[in-house]
Structures are given as C-alpha cells and as structure tokens.
All heavy atoms as TSV, in Angstrom:
chain	resi	resn	atom	element	x	y	z
A	1	MET	N	N	-8.955	-11.288	-3.141
A	1	MET	CA	C	-7.907	-11.913	-3.987
A	1	MET	C	C	-8.428	-13.257	-4.504
A	1	MET	O	O	-8.861	-14.087	-3.712
A	1	MET	CB	C	-6.647	-12.129	-3.137
A	1	MET	CG	C	-5.492	-12.717	-3.920
A	1	MET	SD	S	-4.033	-13.013	-2.901
A	1	MET	CE	C	-3.343	-11.379	-2.857
A	2	THR	N	N	-8.377	-13.383	-5.803
A	2	THR	CA	C	-8.847	-14.640	-6.394
A	2	THR	C	C	-7.791	-15.765	-6.204
A	2	THR	O	O	-6.650	-15.476	-5.851
A	2	THR	CB	C	-9.142	-14.483	-7.896
A	2	THR	OG1	O	-7.892	-14.205	-8.552
A	2	THR	CG2	C	-10.123	-13.357	-8.162
A	3	ARG	N	N	-8.201	-16.964	-6.479
A	3	ARG	CA	C	-7.274	-18.098	-6.383
A	3	ARG	C	C	-6.099	-17.935	-7.327
A	3	ARG	O	O	-4.954	-18.253	-6.959
A	3	ARG	CB	C	-8.033	-19.388	-6.689
A	3	ARG	CG	C	-7.237	-20.637	-6.423
A	3	ARG	CD	C	-8.067	-21.877	-6.753
A	3	ARG	NE	N	-9.133	-22.027	-5.809
A	3	ARG	CZ	C	-9.183	-23.049	-4.940
A	3	ARG	NH1	N	-8.273	-23.968	-4.908
A	3	ARG	NH2	N	-10.198	-23.141	-4.086
A	4	GLU	N	N	-6.352	-17.425	-8.520
A	4	GLU	CA	C	-5.285	-17.245	-9.531
A	4	GLU	C	C	-4.264	-16.186	-9.053
A	4	GLU	O	O	-3.047	-16.383	-9.165
A	4	GLU	CB	C	-5.907	-16.814	-10.870
A	4	GLU	CG	C	-5.045	-17.068	-12.061
A	4	GLU	CD	C	-4.620	-18.553	-12.227
A	4	GLU	OE1	O	-5.413	-19.439	-12.028
A	4	GLU	OE2	O	-3.406	-18.759	-12.536
A	5	GLU	N	N	-4.766	-15.093	-8.510
A	5	GLU	CA	C	-3.890	-14.050	-7.968
A	5	GLU	C	C	-3.056	-14.601	-6.810
A	5	GLU	O	O	-1.874	-14.286	-6.679
A	5	GLU	CB	C	-4.709	-12.850	-7.511
A	5	GLU	CG	C	-5.275	-12.032	-8.632
A	5	GLU	CD	C	-6.215	-10.938	-8.102
A	5	GLU	OE1	O	-6.771	-11.088	-7.021
A	5	GLU	OE2	O	-6.377	-9.954	-8.838
A	6	TRP	N	N	-3.676	-15.395	-5.965
A	6	TRP	CA	C	-2.985	-15.970	-4.826
A	6	TRP	C	C	-1.848	-16.908	-5.284
A	6	TRP	O	O	-0.774	-16.871	-4.757
A	6	TRP	CB	C	-3.984	-16.742	-3.956
A	6	TRP	CG	C	-3.352	-17.349	-2.747
A	6	TRP	CD1	C	-3.060	-16.745	-1.577
A	6	TRP	CD2	C	-2.917	-18.724	-2.610
A	6	TRP	NE1	N	-2.462	-17.643	-0.718
A	6	TRP	CE2	C	-2.366	-18.845	-1.334
A	6	TRP	CE3	C	-2.921	-19.829	-3.475
A	6	TRP	CZ2	C	-1.833	-20.064	-0.886
A	6	TRP	CZ3	C	-2.385	-20.999	-3.001
A	6	TRP	CH2	C	-1.836	-21.127	-1.741
A	7	LYS	N	N	-2.146	-17.684	-6.339
A	7	LYS	CA	C	-1.109	-18.599	-6.883
A	7	LYS	C	C	0.077	-17.827	-7.414
A	7	LYS	O	O	1.215	-18.167	-7.170
A	7	LYS	CB	C	-1.725	-19.430	-8.015
A	7	LYS	CG	C	-2.033	-20.873	-7.607
A	7	LYS	CD	C	-2.240	-21.769	-8.809
A	7	LYS	CE	C	-3.582	-21.546	-9.463
A	7	LYS	NZ	N	-3.897	-22.527	-10.472
A	8	GLN	N	N	-0.200	-16.741	-8.146
A	8	GLN	CA	C	0.858	-15.917	-8.697
A	8	GLN	C	C	1.724	-15.289	-7.604
A	8	GLN	O	O	2.942	-15.261	-7.682
A	8	GLN	CB	C	0.296	-14.831	-9.634
A	8	GLN	CG	C	-0.168	-15.368	-10.976
A	8	GLN	CD	C	-0.722	-14.249	-11.861
A	8	GLN	OE1	O	-1.044	-13.188	-11.371
A	8	GLN	NE2	N	-0.820	-14.543	-13.144
A	9	ALA	N	N	1.067	-14.760	-6.574
A	9	ALA	CA	C	1.802	-14.143	-5.487
A	9	ALA	C	C	2.660	-15.170	-4.745
A	9	ALA	O	O	3.806	-14.872	-4.377
A	9	ALA	CB	C	0.812	-13.503	-4.506
A	10	CYS	N	N	2.132	-16.367	-4.560
A	10	CYS	CA	C	2.858	-17.413	-3.872
A	10	CYS	C	C	4.091	-17.816	-4.675
A	10	CYS	O	O	5.182	-17.962	-4.150
A	10	CYS	CB	C	1.941	-18.611	-3.648
A	10	CYS	SG	S	2.640	-19.857	-2.573
A	11	ARG	N	N	3.898	-17.986	-5.980
A	11	ARG	CA	C	5.012	-18.377	-6.858
A	11	ARG	C	C	6.109	-17.309	-6.857
A	11	ARG	O	O	7.295	-17.630	-6.794
A	11	ARG	CB	C	4.464	-18.548	-8.267
A	11	ARG	CG	C	5.348	-19.423	-9.153
A	11	ARG	CD	C	4.677	-19.723	-10.491
A	11	ARG	NE	N	3.500	-20.566	-10.346
A	11	ARG	CZ	C	2.372	-20.433	-11.044
A	11	ARG	NH1	N	2.275	-19.439	-11.899
A	11	ARG	NH2	N	1.388	-21.239	-10.859
A	12	LYS	N	N	5.695	-16.049	-6.901
A	12	LYS	CA	C	6.642	-14.940	-6.927
A	12	LYS	C	C	7.454	-14.946	-5.609
A	12	LYS	O	O	8.672	-14.746	-5.622
A	12	LYS	CB	C	5.859	-13.644	-7.068
A	12	LYS	CG	C	6.687	-12.461	-7.412
A	12	LYS	CD	C	5.788	-11.242	-7.618
A	12	LYS	CE	C	6.488	-10.081	-8.326
A	12	LYS	NZ	N	5.592	-8.960	-8.525
A	13	ASN	N	N	6.773	-15.183	-4.493
A	13	ASN	CA	C	7.409	-15.197	-3.195
A	13	ASN	C	C	8.460	-16.321	-3.103
A	13	ASN	O	O	9.564	-16.128	-2.637
A	13	ASN	CB	C	6.344	-15.356	-2.106
A	13	ASN	CG	C	6.885	-15.115	-0.725
A	13	ASN	OD1	O	7.982	-14.576	-0.550
A	13	ASN	ND2	N	6.164	-15.546	0.284
A	14	VAL	N	N	8.067	-17.519	-3.594
A	14	VAL	CA	C	8.984	-18.657	-3.539
A	14	VAL	C	C	10.222	-18.400	-4.402
A	14	VAL	O	O	11.337	-18.656	-3.932
A	14	VAL	CB	C	8.227	-19.933	-4.008
A	14	VAL	CG1	C	9.205	-21.074	-4.283
A	14	VAL	CG2	C	7.228	-20.368	-2.972
A	15	PHE	N	N	10.027	-17.893	-5.613
A	15	PHE	CA	C	11.194	-17.624	-6.482
A	15	PHE	C	C	12.061	-16.528	-5.911
A	15	PHE	O	O	13.299	-16.608	-6.015
A	15	PHE	CB	C	10.736	-17.299	-7.899
A	15	PHE	CG	C	10.394	-18.518	-8.714
A	15	PHE	CD1	C	9.123	-18.707	-9.226
A	15	PHE	CD2	C	11.346	-19.472	-8.950
A	15	PHE	CE1	C	8.810	-19.834	-9.966
A	15	PHE	CE2	C	11.060	-20.617	-9.684
A	15	PHE	CZ	C	9.781	-20.770	-10.206
A	16	GLY	N	N	11.471	-15.492	-5.305
A	16	GLY	CA	C	12.265	-14.430	-4.702
A	16	GLY	C	C	13.114	-14.979	-3.563
A	16	GLY	O	O	14.295	-14.633	-3.424
A	17	ARG	N	N	12.544	-15.823	-2.741
A	17	ARG	CA	C	13.263	-16.421	-1.612
A	17	ARG	C	C	14.377	-17.337	-2.101
A	17	ARG	O	O	15.479	-17.355	-1.587
A	17	ARG	CB	C	12.280	-17.200	-0.711
A	17	ARG	CG	C	12.873	-17.532	0.631
A	17	ARG	CD	C	11.824	-18.152	1.541
A	17	ARG	NE	N	10.752	-17.187	1.841
A	17	ARG	CZ	C	9.532	-17.536	2.132
A	17	ARG	NH1	N	9.161	-18.813	2.168
A	17	ARG	NH2	N	8.630	-16.617	2.419
A	18	PHE	N	N	14.076	-18.133	-3.150
A	18	PHE	CA	C	15.057	-19.047	-3.736
A	18	PHE	C	C	16.240	-18.278	-4.256
A	18	PHE	O	O	17.397	-18.640	-4.024
A	18	PHE	CB	C	14.396	-19.872	-4.835
A	18	PHE	CG	C	15.351	-20.786	-5.558
A	18	PHE	CD1	C	15.852	-21.924	-4.936
A	18	PHE	CD2	C	15.754	-20.505	-6.843
A	18	PHE	CE1	C	16.709	-22.770	-5.586
A	18	PHE	CE2	C	16.653	-21.354	-7.511
A	18	PHE	CZ	C	17.138	-22.476	-6.860
A	19	ARG	N	N	15.965	-17.148	-4.950
A	19	ARG	CA	C	17.035	-16.322	-5.506
A	19	ARG	C	C	17.896	-15.748	-4.376
A	19	ARG	O	O	19.137	-15.725	-4.461
A	19	ARG	CB	C	16.459	-15.195	-6.346
A	19	ARG	CG	C	17.490	-14.484	-7.190
A	19	ARG	CD	C	16.854	-13.521	-8.141
A	19	ARG	NE	N	16.144	-12.497	-7.404
A	19	ARG	CZ	C	15.102	-11.806	-7.866
A	19	ARG	NH1	N	14.686	-12.035	-9.084
A	19	ARG	NH2	N	14.516	-10.895	-7.128
A	20	PHE	N	N	17.285	-15.326	-3.263
A	20	PHE	CA	C	18.021	-14.779	-2.134
A	20	PHE	C	C	18.966	-15.841	-1.578
A	20	PHE	O	O	20.134	-15.590	-1.304
A	20	PHE	CB	C	17.039	-14.321	-1.063
A	20	PHE	CG	C	17.696	-14.037	0.268
A	20	PHE	CD1	C	18.468	-12.888	0.444
A	20	PHE	CD2	C	17.581	-14.942	1.313
A	20	PHE	CE1	C	19.104	-12.670	1.663
A	20	PHE	CE2	C	18.195	-14.704	2.518
A	20	PHE	CZ	C	18.938	-13.583	2.682
A	21	TYR	N	N	18.457	-17.087	-1.382
A	21	TYR	CA	C	19.301	-18.131	-0.830
A	21	TYR	C	C	20.434	-18.481	-1.786
A	21	TYR	O	O	21.559	-18.740	-1.353
A	21	TYR	CB	C	18.472	-19.393	-0.538
A	21	TYR	CG	C	17.665	-19.298	0.716
A	21	TYR	CD1	C	16.274	-19.471	0.710
A	21	TYR	CD2	C	18.274	-18.993	1.950
A	21	TYR	CE1	C	15.539	-19.346	1.879
A	21	TYR	CE2	C	17.560	-18.863	3.110
A	21	TYR	CZ	C	16.160	-19.052	3.069
A	21	TYR	OH	O	15.462	-18.961	4.216
A	22	LEU	N	N	20.168	-18.475	-3.103
A	22	LEU	CA	C	21.194	-18.753	-4.093
A	22	LEU	C	C	22.320	-17.750	-4.011
A	22	LEU	O	O	23.512	-18.090	-3.988
A	22	LEU	CB	C	20.549	-18.726	-5.481
A	22	LEU	CG	C	21.224	-19.549	-6.574
A	22	LEU	CD1	C	21.199	-21.021	-6.217
A	22	LEU	CD2	C	20.505	-19.304	-7.899
A	23	ILE	N	N	21.958	-16.452	-3.906
A	23	ILE	CA	C	22.965	-15.381	-3.787
A	23	ILE	C	C	23.747	-15.515	-2.468
A	23	ILE	O	O	24.987	-15.414	-2.460
A	23	ILE	CB	C	22.281	-14.004	-3.898
A	23	ILE	CG1	C	21.771	-13.796	-5.338
A	23	ILE	CG2	C	23.260	-12.882	-3.507
A	23	ILE	CD1	C	20.854	-12.621	-5.489
A	24	ALA	N	N	23.052	-15.799	-1.380
A	24	ALA	CA	C	23.732	-15.940	-0.097
A	24	ALA	C	C	24.714	-17.102	-0.071
A	24	ALA	O	O	25.844	-16.986	0.415
A	24	ALA	CB	C	22.687	-16.133	1.037
A	25	VAL	N	N	24.309	-18.227	-0.642
A	25	VAL	CA	C	25.195	-19.401	-0.716
A	25	VAL	C	C	26.382	-19.093	-1.641
A	25	VAL	O	O	27.520	-19.462	-1.302
A	25	VAL	CB	C	24.415	-20.644	-1.230
A	25	VAL	CG1	C	25.363	-21.767	-1.617
A	25	VAL	CG2	C	23.448	-21.128	-0.167
A	26	GLY	N	N	26.147	-18.439	-2.721
A	26	GLY	CA	C	27.242	-18.059	-3.650
A	26	GLY	C	C	28.271	-17.183	-2.952
A	26	GLY	O	O	29.480	-17.398	-3.096
A	27	ILE	N	N	27.835	-16.203	-2.188
A	27	ILE	CA	C	28.755	-15.318	-1.471
A	27	ILE	C	C	29.534	-16.113	-0.412
A	27	ILE	O	O	30.746	-15.941	-0.251
A	27	ILE	CB	C	27.997	-14.149	-0.844
A	27	ILE	CG1	C	27.478	-13.221	-1.932
A	27	ILE	CG2	C	28.878	-13.383	0.157
A	27	ILE	CD1	C	26.525	-12.148	-1.483
A	28	ALA	N	N	28.851	-16.999	0.302
A	28	ALA	CA	C	29.525	-17.825	1.333
A	28	ALA	C	C	30.580	-18.707	0.740
A	28	ALA	O	O	31.686	-18.832	1.260
A	28	ALA	CB	C	28.481	-18.655	2.107
A	29	VAL	N	N	30.291	-19.317	-0.407
A	29	VAL	CA	C	31.261	-20.185	-1.086
A	29	VAL	C	C	32.459	-19.359	-1.560
A	29	VAL	O	O	33.621	-19.773	-1.413
A	29	VAL	CB	C	30.601	-20.923	-2.268
A	29	VAL	CG1	C	31.638	-21.539	-3.205
A	29	VAL	CG2	C	29.626	-21.967	-1.774
A	30	LEU	N	N	32.225	-18.177	-2.093
A	30	LEU	CA	C	33.299	-17.308	-2.545
A	30	LEU	C	C	34.236	-16.946	-1.384
A	30	LEU	O	O	35.451	-17.009	-1.504
A	30	LEU	CB	C	32.703	-16.046	-3.172
A	30	LEU	CG	C	33.670	-15.118	-3.888
A	30	LEU	CD1	C	34.227	-15.794	-5.147
A	30	LEU	CD2	C	32.962	-13.836	-4.268
A	31	ILE	N	N	33.654	-16.585	-0.243
A	31	ILE	CA	C	34.460	-16.230	0.936
A	31	ILE	C	C	35.266	-17.455	1.415
A	31	ILE	O	O	36.455	-17.314	1.729
A	31	ILE	CB	C	33.530	-15.694	2.047
A	31	ILE	CG1	C	33.002	-14.334	1.658
A	31	ILE	CG2	C	34.288	-15.633	3.378
A	31	ILE	CD1	C	31.877	-13.842	2.567
A	32	ALA	N	N	34.640	-18.639	1.409
A	32	ALA	CA	C	35.362	-19.835	1.843
A	32	ALA	C	C	36.541	-20.148	0.901
A	32	ALA	O	O	37.625	-20.480	1.349
A	32	ALA	CB	C	34.381	-21.028	1.896
A	33	VAL	N	N	36.305	-20.023	-0.400
A	33	VAL	CA	C	37.364	-20.297	-1.371
A	33	VAL	C	C	38.494	-19.298	-1.206
A	33	VAL	O	O	39.685	-19.680	-1.239
A	33	VAL	CB	C	36.802	-20.250	-2.806
A	33	VAL	CG1	C	37.924	-20.210	-3.856
A	33	VAL	CG2	C	35.913	-21.459	-3.070
A	34	LEU	N	N	38.185	-18.052	-1.037
A	34	LEU	CA	C	39.263	-17.035	-0.824
A	34	LEU	C	C	40.033	-17.293	0.446
A	34	LEU	O	O	41.255	-17.174	0.478
A	34	LEU	CB	C	38.620	-15.631	-0.776
A	34	LEU	CG	C	38.120	-15.101	-2.123
A	34	LEU	CD1	C	37.413	-13.754	-1.936
A	34	LEU	CD2	C	39.273	-14.947	-3.125
A	35	ALA	N	N	39.350	-17.706	1.523
A	35	ALA	CA	C	40.007	-17.992	2.792
A	35	ALA	C	C	40.942	-19.187	2.643
A	35	ALA	O	O	42.066	-19.187	3.178
A	35	ALA	CB	C	38.966	-18.276	3.883
A	36	VAL	N	N	40.536	-20.200	1.884
A	36	VAL	CA	C	41.359	-21.408	1.696
A	36	VAL	C	C	42.565	-21.046	0.838
A	36	VAL	O	O	43.680	-21.540	1.074
A	36	VAL	CB	C	40.510	-22.511	1.068
A	36	VAL	CG1	C	41.402	-23.615	0.480
A	36	VAL	CG2	C	39.565	-23.097	2.102
A	37	MET	N	N	42.395	-20.222	-0.190
A	37	MET	CA	C	43.496	-19.899	-1.108
A	37	MET	C	C	44.580	-19.066	-0.410
A	37	MET	O	O	45.735	-19.050	-0.851
A	37	MET	CB	C	42.960	-19.116	-2.304
A	37	MET	CG	C	42.218	-20.008	-3.272
A	37	MET	SD	S	41.435	-19.087	-4.607
A	37	MET	CE	C	42.872	-18.665	-5.606
A	38	ARG	N	N	44.222	-18.404	0.672
A	38	ARG	CA	C	45.239	-17.599	1.395
A	38	ARG	C	C	46.183	-18.453	2.203
A	38	ARG	O	O	47.217	-17.995	2.651
A	38	ARG	CB	C	44.536	-16.578	2.302
A	38	ARG	CG	C	43.942	-15.458	1.544
A	38	ARG	CD	C	43.125	-14.521	2.448
A	38	ARG	NE	N	42.506	-13.478	1.667
A	38	ARG	CZ	C	42.905	-12.206	1.737
A	38	ARG	NH1	N	43.894	-11.851	2.540
A	38	ARG	NH2	N	42.337	-11.315	0.983
A	39	ARG	N	N	45.803	-19.728	2.445
A	39	ARG	CA	C	46.666	-20.620	3.255
A	39	ARG	C	C	47.097	-21.803	2.386
A	39	ARG	O	O	46.490	-22.869	2.444
A	39	ARG	CB	C	45.906	-21.134	4.476
A	39	ARG	CG	C	45.657	-20.031	5.481
A	39	ARG	CD	C	44.940	-20.555	6.680
A	39	ARG	NE	N	43.561	-20.905	6.323
A	39	ARG	CZ	C	42.853	-21.823	6.978
A	39	ARG	NH1	N	43.383	-22.497	7.956
A	39	ARG	NH2	N	41.602	-22.073	6.607
A	40	PRO	N	N	48.151	-21.654	1.576
A	40	PRO	CA	C	48.576	-22.761	0.706
A	40	PRO	C	C	49.096	-23.949	1.573
A	40	PRO	O	O	49.716	-23.727	2.612
A	40	PRO	CB	C	49.696	-22.159	-0.120
A	40	PRO	CG	C	50.140	-20.950	0.606
A	40	PRO	CD	C	48.969	-20.465	1.400
A	41	GLY	N	N	48.826	-25.162	1.123
A	41	GLY	CA	C	49.250	-26.348	1.863
A	41	GLY	C	C	48.215	-26.803	2.858
A	41	GLY	O	O	48.324	-27.876	3.395
A	42	GLN	N	N	47.191	-26.008	3.078
A	42	GLN	CA	C	46.163	-26.371	4.038
A	42	GLN	C	C	44.855	-26.715	3.363
A	42	GLN	O	O	43.812	-26.847	4.018
A	42	GLN	CB	C	45.902	-25.209	5.010
A	42	GLN	CG	C	47.135	-24.871	5.892
A	42	GLN	CD	C	47.442	-25.979	6.847
A	42	GLN	OE1	O	46.525	-26.557	7.455
A	42	GLN	NE2	N	48.685	-26.318	6.999
A	43	ILE	N	N	44.896	-26.855	2.059
A	43	ILE	CA	C	43.674	-27.120	1.297
A	43	ILE	C	C	43.357	-28.609	1.389
A	43	ILE	O	O	44.166	-29.459	1.002
A	43	ILE	CB	C	43.840	-26.699	-0.181
A	43	ILE	CG1	C	44.210	-25.195	-0.272
A	43	ILE	CG2	C	42.514	-26.952	-0.965
A	43	ILE	CD1	C	44.635	-24.790	-1.650
A	44	ILE	N	N	42.204	-28.912	1.923
A	44	ILE	CA	C	41.786	-30.308	2.037
A	44	ILE	C	C	40.535	-30.482	1.152
A	44	ILE	O	O	39.522	-29.855	1.392
A	44	ILE	CB	C	41.493	-30.705	3.485
A	44	ILE	CG1	C	42.786	-30.597	4.309
A	44	ILE	CG2	C	40.914	-32.101	3.556
A	44	ILE	CD1	C	42.549	-30.703	5.780
A	45	VAL	N	N	40.648	-31.285	0.113
A	45	VAL	CA	C	39.526	-31.474	-0.807
A	45	VAL	C	C	39.124	-32.919	-0.726
A	45	VAL	O	O	39.884	-33.811	-1.065
A	45	VAL	CB	C	39.958	-31.109	-2.252
A	45	VAL	CG1	C	38.776	-31.269	-3.176
A	45	VAL	CG2	C	40.522	-29.719	-2.310
A	46	MET	N	N	37.880	-33.168	-0.264
A	46	MET	CA	C	37.302	-34.510	-0.198
A	46	MET	C	C	38.256	-35.493	0.554
A	46	MET	O	O	38.436	-36.617	0.126
A	46	MET	CB	C	37.033	-35.041	-1.617
A	46	MET	CG	C	36.081	-34.176	-2.415
A	46	MET	SD	S	34.355	-34.366	-1.970
A	46	MET	CE	C	34.042	-35.972	-2.669
A	47	GLY	N	N	38.874	-35.025	1.613
A	47	GLY	CA	C	39.744	-35.892	2.386
A	47	GLY	C	C	41.169	-35.932	1.926
A	47	GLY	O	O	42.034	-36.493	2.609
A	48	TRP	N	N	41.466	-35.394	0.776
A	48	TRP	CA	C	42.837	-35.386	0.242
A	48	TRP	C	C	43.478	-34.066	0.592
A	48	TRP	O	O	42.961	-33.009	0.306
A	48	TRP	CB	C	42.877	-35.563	-1.243
A	48	TRP	CG	C	42.293	-36.881	-1.693
A	48	TRP	CD1	C	41.037	-37.151	-2.036
A	48	TRP	CD2	C	43.021	-38.105	-1.809
A	48	TRP	NE1	N	40.898	-38.453	-2.383
A	48	TRP	CE2	C	42.097	-39.072	-2.244
A	48	TRP	CE3	C	44.357	-38.460	-1.625
A	48	TRP	CZ2	C	42.466	-40.402	-2.500
A	48	TRP	CZ3	C	44.726	-39.795	-1.853
A	48	TRP	CH2	C	43.787	-40.733	-2.281
A	49	GLN	N	N	44.691	-34.097	1.208
A	49	GLN	CA	C	45.372	-32.848	1.497
A	49	GLN	C	C	46.282	-32.482	0.320
A	49	GLN	O	O	47.072	-33.301	-0.121
A	49	GLN	CB	C	46.203	-32.977	2.773
A	49	GLN	CG	C	46.758	-31.623	3.195
A	49	GLN	CD	C	47.224	-31.631	4.660
A	49	GLN	OE1	O	47.193	-32.662	5.283
A	49	GLN	NE2	N	47.665	-30.501	5.140
A	50	VAL	N	N	46.127	-31.275	-0.175
A	50	VAL	CA	C	46.874	-30.829	-1.338
A	50	VAL	C	C	48.119	-30.080	-0.878
A	50	VAL	O	O	48.011	-29.194	-0.069
A	50	VAL	CB	C	46.009	-29.945	-2.256
A	50	VAL	CG1	C	46.827	-29.455	-3.458
A	50	VAL	CG2	C	44.768	-30.687	-2.702
C-alpha cells in the first residue's frame, strides 16, 4: 500500500466514523425531545422551567 492509498483509506475511515456518530447523536436527541414532549410542564430549557 502506497502512502497515497493509506491517506485515502484513513480519510474514508474517519469520515465514515464521523457520519456514524452524527447519526447516533441525532437519534439520541430525537428520543430525548420526544420523551420531554410527552411530559408537559416538565420541560426545563437552560435552567428555565416552561
């Protein structure tokens, strides 16, 4: 494997991992928002209770 091929493989691996984390965080945020919306009056945003 040449240095150029190694660089391309490394870059591909980093972007693939970044995309996975982005999707995982997005799903976690969606679940958290849905859980909060099911309990009205219990929403606390930045220290303020709504």
